[in-house]
C-alpha positions as CSV (number, residue, x, y, z in Angstrom):
1,M,85.1,82.8,109.5
2,K,88.3,82.6,111.4
3,G,88.4,78.8,111.3
4,K,88.1,78.5,107.5
5,F,91.7,79.8,106.8
6,K,94.8,77.7,106.9
7,P,97.4,78.4,109.6
8,F,100.0,80.9,108.4
9,S,97.8,82.0,105.5
10,T,99.5,84.5,103.2
11,T,98.2,87.7,101.8
12,L,99.4,91.2,100.8
13,I,98.4,94.5,102.4
14,G,97.0,96.1,99.2
15,S,98.9,98.2,96.7
16,L,101.1,97.0,93.8
17,P,102.9,99.1,91.1
18,R,101.0,100.6,88.2
19,S,102.7,100.7,84.8
20,K,103.7,104.0,83.3
21,E,101.3,103.3,80.4
22,L,98.4,102.8,82.9
23,L,99.3,106.0,84.7
24,S,99.5,107.9,81.4
25,L,96.2,106.6,80.2
26,K,94.6,107.5,83.5
27,E,95.8,111.0,83.3
28,S,94.6,111.3,79.7
29,S,91.2,109.8,80.5
30,D,90.8,112.4,83.2
31,N,91.1,115.1,80.6
32,Y,89.7,113.6,77.4
33,D,86.8,111.3,77.1
34,K,88.3,109.5,74.1
35,F,90.9,107.8,76.4
36,K,88.4,106.5,78.9
37,S,87.8,103.1,77.1
38,L,91.5,102.6,76.6
39,Y,92.2,103.3,80.2
40,S,89.4,100.9,81.3
41,E,90.8,98.1,79.1
42,K,94.4,98.7,80.4
43,L,93.2,98.7,84.0
44,L,91.4,95.4,83.5
45,E,94.4,93.9,81.8
46,E,96.8,94.9,84.6
47,T,94.4,93.8,87.3
48,K,94.4,90.4,85.7
49,K,98.2,90.4,85.7
50,V,98.5,91.2,89.4
51,V,96.0,88.5,90.3
52,E,97.8,86.0,88.2
53,L,101.1,87.0,89.9
54,Q,99.7,86.3,93.3
55,K,98.2,83.0,92.2
56,E,101.6,82.0,90.7
57,C,103.3,82.8,93.9
58,G,100.8,80.8,95.9
59,I,99.2,83.6,97.9
60,D,96.2,82.4,99.8
61,V,94.1,85.6,100.2
62,L,94.3,87.9,97.1
63,V,94.2,91.7,96.8
64,S,93.4,93.8,93.7
65,G,96.6,95.8,93.8
66,E,94.6,99.1,94.0
67,L,95.6,99.9,90.5
68,N,93.0,102.5,89.9
69,R,94.0,104.5,92.9
70,D,96.4,107.4,92.9
71,N,97.2,106.2,96.4
72,Y,95.7,104.2,99.3
73,M,93.3,107.0,100.3
74,S,93.4,109.9,97.9
75,Y,91.3,108.0,95.3
76,V,88.2,109.2,97.3
77,A,88.7,112.5,95.5
78,E,87.9,110.9,92.2
79,M,84.8,109.1,93.5
80,V,83.2,111.6,95.8
81,D,81.7,115.0,95.0
82,G,83.1,117.7,97.3
83,I,86.7,116.5,97.3
84,K,89.6,117.5,95.1
85,L,92.9,115.8,94.6
86,L,95.8,118.3,95.2
87,S,99.5,117.9,94.6
88,M,102.0,119.0,97.2
89,N,102.7,122.0,94.9
90,D,99.0,122.9,94.9
91,L,99.0,122.8,98.7
92,K,102.1,125.0,98.9
93,E,100.1,127.7,97.1
94,I,97.3,127.5,99.6
95,T,99.0,127.1,103.0
96,T,99.5,130.1,105.1
97,N,102.7,128.7,106.6
98,L,104.8,127.8,103.6
99,E,108.1,127.7,105.5
100,S,106.8,125.1,108.0
101,F,105.2,123.1,105.2
102,N,108.3,123.0,103.1
103,K,110.4,122.0,106.0
104,S,108.0,119.1,106.8
105,L,108.2,117.8,103.3
106,E,111.9,117.9,103.2
107,E,112.2,116.2,106.6
108,M,109.8,113.4,105.5
109,D,111.4,112.8,102.1
110,A,108.2,114.0,100.4
111,A,109.2,117.1,98.5
112,D,109.3,115.7,95.0
113,N,105.6,116.4,94.2
114,T,104.9,112.7,93.5
115,M,102.3,112.4,96.2
116,N,98.8,113.8,96.2
117,S,96.3,114.5,98.9
118,P,92.4,114.7,98.9
119,I,91.2,118.0,100.2
120,C,87.5,118.6,101.0
121,Y,86.2,121.9,99.6
122,S,82.4,121.4,99.9
123,K,80.0,119.1,101.7
124,I,80.7,115.6,100.6
125,D,78.2,113.2,99.1
126,T,78.1,110.4,101.6
127,T,76.2,108.1,99.3
128,R,78.9,107.8,96.6
129,R,80.7,104.5,96.0
130,L,84.5,104.1,96.6
131,N,85.5,100.6,95.5
132,E,82.8,99.6,93.0
133,L,85.0,99.6,89.9
134,E,87.9,98.0,91.7
135,V,85.8,95.2,93.1
136,H,84.0,94.7,89.8
137,N,87.2,94.2,87.9
138,F,88.9,92.2,90.6
139,Q,86.0,89.7,90.9
140,K,86.4,88.7,87.2
141,F,89.7,86.9,88.0
142,I,89.5,85.5,91.5
143,D,89.1,81.8,92.4
144,R,89.9,82.0,96.1
145,D,89.5,84.2,99.2
146,Y,90.1,87.9,98.7
147,K,90.0,91.1,100.7
148,V,89.1,94.7,99.9
149,T,90.8,97.6,101.5
150,L,89.4,101.0,102.7
151,P,91.1,104.0,104.2
152,S,90.2,104.7,107.8
153,P,87.9,107.5,108.9
154,Y,90.7,108.9,111.0
155,L,93.1,109.0,108.0
156,L,90.5,110.6,105.7
157,T,89.3,113.2,108.2
158,R,92.9,114.2,109.1
159,S,94.1,114.3,105.5
160,M,91.0,116.0,103.9
161,W,90.9,118.9,106.3
162,L,92.7,122.0,105.2
163,R,91.7,125.0,107.4
164,E,92.0,127.5,104.5
165,I,89.5,125.5,102.4
166,T,87.6,122.9,104.4
167,G,87.1,125.3,107.3
168,K,84.8,127.4,105.0
169,V,82.3,124.5,104.7
170,Y,82.6,122.5,107.9
171,E,82.7,124.0,111.3
172,G,85.5,121.7,112.3
173,R,87.1,118.3,111.7
174,K,84.5,116.7,114.0
175,E,81.7,117.7,111.6
176,L,83.7,116.5,108.6
177,G,84.4,113.3,110.4
178,Q,80.7,112.5,110.8
179,D,80.3,112.6,107.0
180,V,83.4,110.5,106.5
181,I,81.9,107.9,108.8
182,E,78.7,107.8,106.8
183,L,80.6,107.5,103.6
184,L,82.5,104.5,104.8
185,K,79.5,102.8,106.4
186,N,77.7,103.1,103.1
187,E,80.6,101.6,101.2
188,I,80.9,98.7,103.7
189,R,77.2,97.8,103.2
190,H,77.6,97.8,99.4
191,L,80.7,95.6,99.6
192,V,79.0,93.0,101.8
193,E,76.0,93.0,99.3
194,E,78.5,92.3,96.5
195,G,79.9,89.3,98.4
196,V,83.0,90.7,100.0
197,K,83.9,88.6,103.1
198,I,87.2,90.3,104.2
199,I,87.4,94.0,104.7
200,Q,90.6,95.7,105.8
201,I,90.7,99.2,107.2
202,D,94.0,100.9,106.5
203,E,95.3,103.0,109.3
204,P,98.8,104.0,108.2
205,I,100.5,106.4,110.5
206,L,97.8,106.2,113.3
207,S,100.9,105.4,115.4
208,E,101.8,109.1,115.0
209,V,99.3,109.7,117.9
210,V,101.9,108.1,120.3
211,F,105.1,108.1,118.3
212,T,105.3,111.8,117.4
213,N,104.3,115.1,119.0
214,E,103.6,116.6,115.6
215,K,100.4,118.8,116.0
216,A,100.9,121.4,113.3
217,D,97.9,122.1,111.0
218,N,100.2,122.8,108.1
219,S,102.7,119.9,107.8
220,F,103.1,116.8,105.9
221,Y,101.0,115.0,108.5
222,W,98.3,117.7,108.5
223,G,98.1,117.6,112.2
224,A,97.6,114.4,114.2
225,L,94.2,114.1,115.8
226,S,93.9,113.0,119.5
227,E,93.5,109.4,120.4
228,K,90.0,110.1,121.7
229,V,88.9,111.6,118.4
230,A,90.5,108.7,116.5
231,R,88.5,106.3,118.5
232,E,85.2,108.2,118.0
233,L,85.8,108.1,114.2
234,R,86.9,104.5,114.1
235,E,84.3,102.7,116.2
236,P,81.2,103.3,114.1
237,V,83.0,102.0,111.0
238,L,84.2,98.8,112.8
239,E,80.7,98.4,114.2
240,E,79.3,98.5,110.7
241,I,81.6,95.6,109.7
242,R,80.6,93.6,112.9
243,K,76.9,93.8,111.9
244,H,77.5,91.5,109.0
245,N,78.0,87.8,110.0
246,G,80.8,86.0,108.3
247,V,82.8,89.1,107.4
248,L,86.4,89.2,108.6
249,S,87.5,92.6,109.9
250,I,91.2,93.6,109.6
251,M,93.0,96.8,110.6
252,H,96.3,97.5,109.1
253,V,98.5,99.8,111.2
254,C,102.0,100.8,110.0
255,R,104.5,103.7,110.3
256,G,104.4,105.2,106.8
257,N,105.3,103.7,103.5
258,W,106.1,106.4,100.9
259,T,109.9,106.3,101.0
260,T,112.8,103.8,101.1
261,D,114.5,106.0,103.7
262,E,113.6,104.2,106.9
263,S,115.2,107.0,109.0
264,V,112.3,109.4,108.4
265,L,109.5,107.0,109.1
266,L,107.9,106.5,112.5
267,Q,109.3,104.0,114.9
268,G,108.6,102.6,118.4
269,A,107.6,99.3,119.9
270,Y,104.0,98.3,119.9
271,D,103.6,98.3,123.7
272,K,103.0,102.1,123.3
273,L,99.8,101.2,121.3
274,G,98.6,98.7,123.9
275,K,95.5,100.8,125.0
276,F,94.6,101.5,121.4
277,F,94.7,97.8,120.5
278,D,92.9,96.7,123.6
279,A,89.9,99.0,122.7
280,L,89.5,97.4,119.2
281,D,86.8,95.0,118.6
282,L,87.9,93.3,115.4
283,D,89.3,90.0,114.1
284,M,92.8,90.8,113.0
285,L,95.6,93.3,113.3
286,A,98.0,93.6,110.4
287,L,101.3,95.0,111.7
288,E,104.8,95.6,110.4
289,F,107.6,93.6,112.0
290,S,110.2,93.3,109.2
291,T,112.4,96.2,110.4
292,P,113.9,97.2,113.8
293,R,111.6,100.2,113.8
294,A,108.8,98.0,115.0
295,G,110.6,96.9,118.1
296,E,110.5,93.4,119.6
297,V,107.6,91.0,119.0
298,E,107.1,90.5,122.8
299,K,106.4,94.2,123.3
300,L,103.1,93.7,121.4
301,F,101.9,91.4,124.1
302,S,103.4,93.1,127.1
303,N,100.4,95.0,128.4
304,N,97.2,93.7,126.6
305,F,95.2,90.7,125.8
306,L,95.9,90.3,122.2
307,D,97.3,86.8,122.7
308,T,93.8,85.6,123.8
309,R,91.5,87.2,121.2
310,V,93.1,88.6,118.0
311,M,94.6,87.2,114.9
312,L,97.8,88.8,113.7
313,G,98.8,89.6,110.1
314,F,102.6,89.4,110.7
315,G,104.6,91.8,108.6
316,C,107.6,89.6,107.7
317,V,108.7,91.2,104.3
318,N,109.9,94.7,103.9
319,P,108.3,96.4,100.8
320,R,110.8,99.3,101.0
321,S,114.0,97.2,100.6
322,E,115.5,95.5,97.6
323,V,116.9,92.9,100.0
324,I,115.0,89.6,99.5
325,E,114.2,87.9,102.7
326,T,114.9,84.1,102.6
327,P,112.3,81.6,103.7
328,E,114.5,80.6,106.6
329,E,114.7,84.3,107.8
330,I,111.0,84.6,107.7
331,V,110.5,81.3,109.5
332,S,112.8,82.4,112.3
333,R,110.9,85.7,112.8
334,V,107.5,83.8,112.9
335,E,108.9,81.3,115.4
336,E,109.4,84.2,117.8
337,L,105.7,85.0,117.4
338,L,104.7,81.4,118.1
339,Q,105.6,82.0,121.8
340,F,102.4,84.2,122.0
341,L,100.0,83.0,119.3
342,P,99.0,79.6,117.9
343,P,99.5,78.9,114.1
344,E,95.8,79.2,113.3
345,R,95.9,82.8,114.4
346,I,98.9,83.9,112.4
347,W,98.9,85.2,108.8
348,L,102.0,86.3,106.9
349,N,102.1,89.5,104.9
350,P,104.5,92.3,103.8
351,D,104.7,95.2,106.2
352,C,102.7,97.4,103.8
353,G,101.9,97.8,100.1
354,F,104.5,97.8,97.4
355,A,103.3,101.0,95.8
356,T,101.4,103.1,98.3
357,F,101.7,106.1,96.0
358,A,101.2,105.6,92.2
359,K,104.2,107.6,91.2
360,R,106.4,106.3,94.0
361,P,106.6,102.5,93.7
362,L,108.9,101.0,96.3
363,N,110.1,98.0,94.4
364,P,109.8,96.5,90.8
365,Y,107.8,93.4,90.1
366,P,110.8,90.9,89.8
367,I,111.8,91.7,93.4
368,I,108.2,91.7,94.6
369,Q,107.6,88.3,93.1
370,K,110.6,86.8,94.8
371,K,109.7,88.3,98.1
372,L,106.2,86.8,97.8
373,E,107.5,83.4,96.7
374,N,109.8,83.3,99.7
375,M,107.0,84.3,102.0
376,V,104.8,81.5,100.7
377,A,107.7,79.0,101.0
378,A,108.1,80.1,104.6
379,S,104.4,79.5,105.2
380,K,104.8,75.9,103.8
381,I,107.8,75.2,106.1
382,L,105.9,76.5,109.1
383,R,102.8,74.4,108.3
384,E,104.9,71.3,107.9
385,K,106.8,71.9,111.1
386,Y,103.9,73.1,113.4
387,C,100.6,71.9,111.9
388,K,100.9,68.1,111.6
């Protein structure tokens, strides 16, 4: 599978902006059956548009844009019995430590109630599908390689646990985590049966395990789990992907992507995640490198063996900034990476999605398109220079 891709292949991480009309129809369809068909038609129309945009830009590996998701992981609440989607205002009414929770929201630039979280309130149905509609729509328009994204078991377990609610039905986060694992393994099996060959596990903010000491149960982060627990949740899911020959496994790790205020997002060089990366058995890591928050490229390779066994999705475009990176700037960044990895093991991608949260898009489409066009132009320059 690795050898079939061109050196410096280009892709996106996942999310793209949803139109206001699509969001309005989605909200209406949730409340009134008469809007369901209109929403379905609009969702299909906008999925086609984001696929055509990527094709026009020359992207090698396509993504669906995650247009039917409220955000990268909360959409499970719409698909799975036992989970409810709650706004930050909803959570404020439930939490027993309102002062701490409000302070956390303000510090993280998350106090405007535009972000929602899935909360588990009863035993979850682990047989329910997550990405069936998304993949069904997406496959209507693809003519090249594509990938499908799933939230990580760590992310879901941490986010869906709220002591005041979830603690009444699960003895602890470990028990909840086992059901989350089964839910994701079931989805992976279905995706492979449907022909999916590239599966990306999204692990946003896993780096909080080493880059922050935040452990509070009631905070914007909902309490970071230990590295050991994260590993116990992660490994069975990656093992499920490895069972299927010809399926490329990717893990995307970033430092948060809900705000344009870089100062409130996690930062630190990747050498601190060396042990975590060494323990992974997968094909590719997709990491952010477009901002100083990520540290120097060489730090990624300072205390592990990534240079001998892992492909890297190199974050070379900042989705949180209106500044459009030039092809030459992108090429220069990638050339630093070429000291450690050969061209055939490097992909180019933005740091993260362009619209992680549906009501908080980070950039408009004209800027997104130019960023993607320049990333593709950089890929062509690099192939011409290093792959003759």
